[in-house]
Backbone bond lengths (Angstrom), bond angles and torsions (degrees), N, CA, C in turn:
res aa  C-N    CA-C-N  psi(-1)  N-CA   C-N-CA  omega(-1)  CA-C   N-CA-C  phi
1 M - - - 1.451 - - 1.562 108.04 -
2 I 1.312 114.96 132.52 1.472 121.00 178.03 1.511 108.56 -88.18
3 I 1.326 115.36 129.54 1.441 121.69 177.61 1.555 106.79 -118.59
4 P 1.354 116.62 105.09 1.446 119.82 -179.97 1.528 112.40 -74.19
5 S 1.307 115.89 162.36 1.462 120.95 176.99 1.527 109.08 -66.01
6 I 1.296 117.09 167.17 1.454 121.98 178.07 1.540 109.61 -61.49
7 A 1.312 117.36 -41.90 1.467 121.71 179.52 1.528 111.27 -61.72
8 A 1.309 117.32 -44.11 1.464 123.44 179.00 1.558 109.11 -66.62
9 S 1.337 116.27 -39.89 1.450 120.89 179.81 1.531 111.85 -64.67
10 L 1.358 114.95 -41.10 1.455 118.70 177.80 1.528 111.90 -66.54
11 A 1.349 116.19 -36.81 1.474 118.78 175.83 1.514 109.82 -62.80
12 Q 1.314 118.70 -38.48 1.461 121.56 177.93 1.526 110.03 -63.45
13 L 1.310 117.47 -42.65 1.477 120.68 177.29 1.508 112.34 -64.73
14 Q 1.305 117.46 -36.82 1.462 119.81 176.30 1.504 110.48 -65.99
15 A 1.329 118.47 -37.41 1.466 121.51 175.83 1.541 108.98 -66.24
16 L 1.322 118.04 -35.52 1.446 120.81 176.92 1.539 109.49 -61.61
17 A 1.320 118.40 -42.22 1.499 121.48 178.72 1.523 109.34 -59.89
18 T 1.304 116.96 -39.15 1.471 120.54 178.54 1.513 109.01 -64.43
19 Y 1.320 118.26 -42.21 1.487 123.87 179.06 1.559 109.30 -64.04
20 I 1.306 116.59 -39.33 1.470 121.10 178.99 1.544 109.01 -59.76
21 D 1.292 117.95 -37.14 1.492 122.16 -178.76 1.516 114.18 -77.15
22 Q 1.347 117.63 -14.18 1.464 120.01 -176.19 1.531 110.00 -61.19
23 G 1.324 113.91 144.91 1.498 119.63 178.46 1.521 109.51 107.91
24 S 1.359 114.06 166.21 1.440 119.77 -176.28 1.530 113.41 -81.06
25 A 1.317 117.34 -20.80 1.477 120.42 179.80 1.528 109.07 -97.22
26 N 1.342 115.66 -178.96 1.426 120.01 175.38 1.524 108.97 -93.10
27 A 1.339 115.47 154.11 1.480 121.13 177.17 1.495 111.03 -67.92
28 T 1.305 118.36 153.51 1.484 121.89 -177.90 1.535 111.47 -138.10
29 F 1.304 115.89 146.96 1.433 124.18 167.01 1.544 106.53 -103.37
30 V 1.344 116.86 121.13 1.474 120.46 -179.95 1.556 107.22 -112.14
31 F 1.317 115.64 125.19 1.466 122.39 -178.29 1.501 110.67 -99.40
32 Y 1.332 116.81 139.09 1.455 124.88 -175.48 1.532 110.64 -129.06
33 S 1.362 113.14 155.06 1.476 118.40 179.41 1.533 110.61 -104.00
34 S 1.321 119.15 3.24 1.454 122.84 -179.84 1.538 109.92 -91.92
35 A 1.333 114.89 177.00 1.460 119.43 175.10 1.550 108.64 -69.57
36 K 1.358 115.72 144.03 1.449 119.73 -179.57 1.523 109.12 -69.16
37 P 1.342 118.38 134.56 1.460 120.59 177.05 1.529 110.29 -64.32
38 E 1.305 117.53 157.67 1.458 122.19 -176.57 1.529 112.54 -72.92
39 S 1.337 116.28 -19.77 1.494 118.53 177.84 1.497 110.54 -151.35
40 L 1.338 116.67 163.97 1.444 121.54 176.48 1.493 113.52 -65.42
41 D 1.384 116.17 -19.70 1.476 119.13 179.91 1.511 112.34 -72.69
42 I 1.344 117.63 -14.23 1.462 120.66 -178.50 1.539 106.79 -93.38
43 A 1.339 115.73 124.65 1.447 120.46 -179.88 1.507 110.58 -63.70
44 A 1.323 113.75 145.98 1.475 118.77 176.50 1.534 108.32 -77.10
45 D 1.346 115.78 152.90 1.467 122.51 175.80 1.516 107.51 -80.66
46 N 1.324 117.28 100.89 1.431 121.08 -176.19 1.536 115.04 -67.22
47 T 1.333 115.85 -13.80 1.474 118.42 175.76 1.534 110.62 -72.59
48 T 1.341 117.39 -12.70 1.485 121.03 177.72 1.539 112.03 -106.46
49 R 1.330 116.27 11.51 1.478 120.94 177.03 1.512 110.34 -66.87
50 L 1.367 116.21 129.25 1.448 120.20 -179.24 1.518 114.08 -104.41
51 V 1.311 116.74 -37.49 1.452 121.03 -176.13 1.551 110.49 -162.85
52 I 1.316 115.81 148.43 1.471 121.66 175.44 1.529 107.35 -118.14
53 L 1.358 116.90 120.54 1.406 123.25 178.40 1.533 110.21 -106.46
54 T 1.323 117.98 130.62 1.454 122.21 -174.31 1.539 111.36 -104.73
55 L 1.302 114.51 130.99 1.495 121.08 174.42 1.522 109.65 -84.63
56 P 1.330 117.04 149.41 1.472 119.18 172.23 1.555 108.97 -74.14
57 K 1.308 114.35 165.44 1.461 119.11 177.72 1.545 107.29 -122.22
58 P 1.298 120.63 120.17 1.507 125.75 4.52 1.522 109.99 -77.12
59 C 1.364 113.72 151.16 1.480 119.29 -179.16 1.495 113.09 -83.29
60 F 1.379 116.69 -22.23 1.462 120.28 -177.08 1.496 109.76 -70.07
61 K 1.401 115.10 131.42 1.451 121.20 178.24 1.497 111.99 -104.49
62 K 1.359 116.24 -56.60 1.479 118.80 -178.87 1.507 112.07 -162.00
63 M 1.312 112.47 160.44 1.459 121.87 175.76 1.516 108.42 -98.62
64 N 1.311 116.46 127.78 1.492 121.73 175.86 1.508 108.18 -104.82
65 A 1.313 118.24 174.65 1.470 121.01 -178.43 1.520 113.65 -63.36
66 D 1.345 115.66 -28.90 1.498 119.84 -177.40 1.508 113.52 -131.89
67 S 1.345 117.76 15.13 1.521 120.41 -175.39 1.500 108.59 -165.17
68 I 1.350 112.95 171.63 1.469 120.03 165.73 1.494 108.72 -117.21
69 E 1.270 116.77 154.04 1.480 121.96 -179.80 1.524 108.26 -121.72
70 L 1.318 114.76 136.80 1.485 122.15 174.48 1.526 107.54 -100.50
71 H 1.324 114.65 157.09 1.455 119.12 172.15 1.546 110.43 -64.98
72 Q 1.343 115.64 157.39 1.462 120.59 178.06 1.526 109.03 -66.88
73 T 1.322 115.04 156.16 1.459 121.31 175.73 1.534 108.70 -80.77
74 D 1.345 114.41 171.37 1.450 119.55 169.24 1.506 110.60 -71.50
75 A 1.327 116.97 166.41 1.458 121.30 173.57 1.537 105.93 -91.13
76 S 1.343 116.87 121.13 1.462 121.61 -177.70 1.494 109.49 -117.68
77 V 1.346 114.03 158.25 1.453 121.11 -177.65 1.561 107.91 -88.26
78 V 1.310 115.32 132.23 1.478 121.45 176.23 1.542 107.46 -70.72
79 V 1.334 117.12 132.12 1.453 121.54 -173.28 1.544 113.68 -93.54
80 K 1.362 116.98 -16.95 1.469 118.85 175.88 1.495 109.68 -158.15
81 N 1.362 115.57 157.68 1.464 120.57 179.57 1.524 109.86 -72.44
82 G 1.328 115.76 143.93 1.450 119.87 176.66 1.495 111.12 165.92
83 T 1.340 114.41 168.62 1.435 121.34 176.34 1.516 108.79 -96.32
84 A 1.310 115.67 124.70 1.502 119.94 178.10 1.534 107.80 -72.01
85 I 1.343 114.38 117.30 1.463 120.24 -179.04 1.548 110.75 -100.66
86 W 1.311 115.53 -35.24 1.433 119.43 -177.82 1.527 110.13 -157.83
87 A 1.318 117.07 164.41 1.478 122.26 177.34 1.541 109.34 -135.81
88 R 1.317 114.26 148.91 1.461 120.06 175.67 1.533 106.85 -116.65
89 L 1.336 114.65 133.17 1.469 121.55 176.02 1.536 107.89 -93.38
90 F 1.312 116.92 125.35 1.460 122.65 174.27 1.516 109.12 -112.18
91 N 1.366 116.88 140.78 1.442 119.01 177.22 1.511 109.97 -80.16
92 G 1.323 118.45 179.75 1.431 123.15 -176.25 1.532 114.17 -65.67
93 A 1.344 117.22 -13.98 1.417 123.20 176.64 1.553 112.28 -92.89
94 G 1.374 115.58 -1.41 1.410 119.95 179.97 1.537 114.39 87.16
95 K 1.306 117.61 7.88 1.473 121.35 -178.85 1.536 109.57 -86.96
96 A 1.328 116.97 139.20 1.441 121.92 178.16 1.526 109.30 -66.93
97 V 1.318 117.75 131.05 1.465 122.15 -177.53 1.517 110.17 -106.88
98 A 1.336 118.13 -47.61 1.453 121.31 -178.06 1.538 109.58 -161.38
99 D 1.294 115.03 155.17 1.506 122.92 172.27 1.515 110.16 -109.64
100 F 1.309 115.94 142.74 1.457 122.28 -177.56 1.527 110.74 -131.14
101 E 1.322 116.18 135.77 1.469 119.87 176.35 1.508 108.18 -89.00
102 V 1.325 117.32 131.82 1.437 124.26 175.22 1.537 108.86 -70.56
103 G 1.309 115.24 129.07 1.465 121.26 -176.19 1.495 114.41 96.75
104 T 1.345 115.83 -25.05 1.462 121.32 176.59 1.517 111.53 -106.51
105 D 1.316 114.68 -54.04 1.469 121.15 -175.45 1.543 110.35 -102.25
106 I 1.290 117.76 -28.76 1.500 123.55 178.31 1.524 108.66 -126.35
107 S 1.306 116.09 131.63 1.471 120.38 176.43 1.526 108.53 -106.16
108 L 1.303 114.61 127.03 1.448 121.95 176.34 1.545 105.19 -117.75
109 N 1.372 114.11 148.17 1.482 117.10 178.56 1.516 109.26 -60.21
110 N 1.338 117.58 -39.53 1.461 122.29 178.37 1.518 106.98 -148.68
111 P 1.339 117.61 114.05 1.481 119.42 179.78 1.531 113.81 -73.62
112 G 1.328 117.66 -10.03 1.433 121.78 174.24 1.519 109.41 -78.95
113 L 1.333 116.70 104.70 1.450 121.19 -173.20 1.573 109.29 -99.08
114 I 1.325 114.72 140.27 1.460 122.22 -176.22 1.546 108.36 -111.43
115 Q 1.321 117.07 129.15 1.425 121.51 178.14 1.541 110.48 -54.16
116 G 1.332 115.80 132.62 1.444 123.74 179.65 1.541 113.83 91.39
117 S 1.340 117.23 -12.72 1.480 119.12 176.65 1.546 107.49 -81.40
118 T 1.323 117.04 172.10 1.452 120.67 179.24 1.539 109.24 -113.96
119 L 1.333 112.60 150.90 1.487 120.57 178.09 1.534 107.84 -136.49
120 M 1.302 116.15 144.18 1.468 121.37 170.62 1.512 108.82 -150.73
121 L 1.292 117.44 158.27 1.469 124.29 174.99 1.540 105.65 -101.86
122 N 1.327 116.25 113.12 1.455 122.08 -179.39 1.498 113.11 -81.94
123 S 1.301 117.58 -33.41 1.461 123.18 -177.84 1.516 110.40 -133.25
124 I 1.328 115.71 120.16 1.443 122.56 -179.18 1.542 107.55 -124.31
125 V 1.323 116.15 107.68 1.438 120.79 -176.39 1.530 108.56 -125.50
126 F 1.321 116.68 127.30 1.447 125.11 176.95 1.486 108.25 -105.91
127 K 1.360 117.96 124.97 1.463 122.61 176.17 1.523 109.93 -113.50
128 P 1.338 115.88 143.72 1.445 118.93 -179.01 1.567 111.54 -73.17
129 N 1.288 117.06 155.51 1.449 122.12 177.20 1.537 106.96 -92.46
130 V 1.353 115.24 83.10 1.451 120.47 178.00 1.529 109.79 -122.54
């Protein structure tokens, strides 16, 4: 297994932010109440979609000593009641970028979402696996 330096890892994450911005639309985090699929190749069950949060373009905010930070998402209205189990990040071209488990990879104040309420991600920090 190749383990790059922290500087190389941060450069990779910055390139990821550029990839997230690719496409004519803005990137989105989509939260679901179903079990997380085993891979990005498996389509999400859109009947369990709770909310779509949109990132600004460009999404990259700043480079930290050990991470990169993205700008906060917009505040979006939750479309149905449910517990957010996982989220999928789509780039501006609609391509799946990564899946995140709520509680492990993404922290929400309350994963129990109520239809009509609003949700946003205030702090989005990606750290390299070094």
